[in-house]
C-alpha positions in Angstrom: 0.0 0.0 0.0 2.9 2.4 0.8 4.4 1.7 -2.7 1.1 2.8 -4.3 1.1 6.0 -2.3 4.7 6.7 -3.3 3.8 6.4 -7.0 0.5 8.2 -6.9 1.4 11.1 -4.7 3.7 12.8 -7.2 1.2 12.2 -10.0 -1.5 13.9 -8.0 0.7 16.8 -7.2 1.7 17.2 -10.8 -2.0 17.2 -11.9 -2.8 19.9 -9.3 0.1 22.1 -10.6 -1.1 21.6 -14.2 -4.7 22.6 -13.2 -3.5 25.6 -11.3 -1.4 26.7 -14.3 -4.4 26.3 -16.6 -6.6 28.2 -14.2 -4.1 31.1 -14.0 -3.8 31.2 -17.8 -7.6 31.2 -18.2 -8.0 33.9 -15.5 -5.4 36.0 -17.4 -7.4 35.6 -20.7 -10.6 36.6 -19.0 -8.9 39.6 -17.4 -7.6 40.7 -20.7 -11.0 40.5 -22.3 -12.6 42.3 -19.4 -10.1 45.1 -19.3 -10.2 45.6 -23.1 -13.9 45.4 -23.7 -16.0 45.6 -20.6 -14.1 47.4 -17.9 -13.6 50.6 -19.9 -16.1 53.3 -20.7 -17.1 53.7 -24.3 -17.8 57.3 -23.6 -14.1 58.1 -23.1 -11.7 58.6 -20.2 -13.3 61.9 -19.1 -16.9 60.6 -18.9 -18.4 60.3 -15.4 -18.5 56.5 -15.0 -19.0 54.6 -11.8 -16.2 52.1 -11.4 -17.2 48.4 -11.3 -15.9 47.4 -7.9 -16.6 43.7 -8.4 -14.7 43.7 -11.7 -11.8 45.4 -10.1 -11.8 42.9 -7.2 -11.8 40.0 -9.7 -8.9 41.5 -11.6 -6.9 41.9 -8.3 -7.8 38.4 -7.2 -6.6 37.0 -10.5 -3.3 38.7 -10.2 -2.9 37.4 -6.7 -3.6 33.9 -8.0 -7.0 33.5 -6.3 -8.6 32.0 -9.5 -11.5 30.4 -7.5 -12.8 33.8 -6.6 -11.8 35.7 -9.8 -13.0 33.4 -12.6 -16.7 33.2 -11.7 -16.9 37.0 -11.4 -15.1 37.6 -14.7 -17.1 35.0 -16.5 -20.4 36.5 -15.3 -19.3 40.0 -16.3 -18.2 38.9 -19.8 -21.4 36.8 -20.4 -23.6 39.7 -19.2 -21.8 41.9 -21.7 -22.6 39.5 -24.5 -19.3 37.8 -24.9 -18.7 34.1 -25.6 -16.2 32.8 -23.1 -12.8 31.5 -24.4 -12.1 27.8 -24.3 -10.8 26.7 -20.9 -7.7 24.7 -20.7 
């Protein structure tokens, strides 16, 4: 039983690292789309626009590596703006 654990443990750790890297990459893609198309005002930089606090928090969480918090918020913001989400992974 110990031999199985010795073999499986590194595989599980590697799978977790791969998933985390994929989540970070997906979060970065969502952040780019959000900043480029949703998080800016179409009226221009001088227009009185209320900042989207939730969007800003999601961008910060993504940069911190907290993809579990950031991804759902960014996905919702993009879908609500009419975007098709990029492929994940």
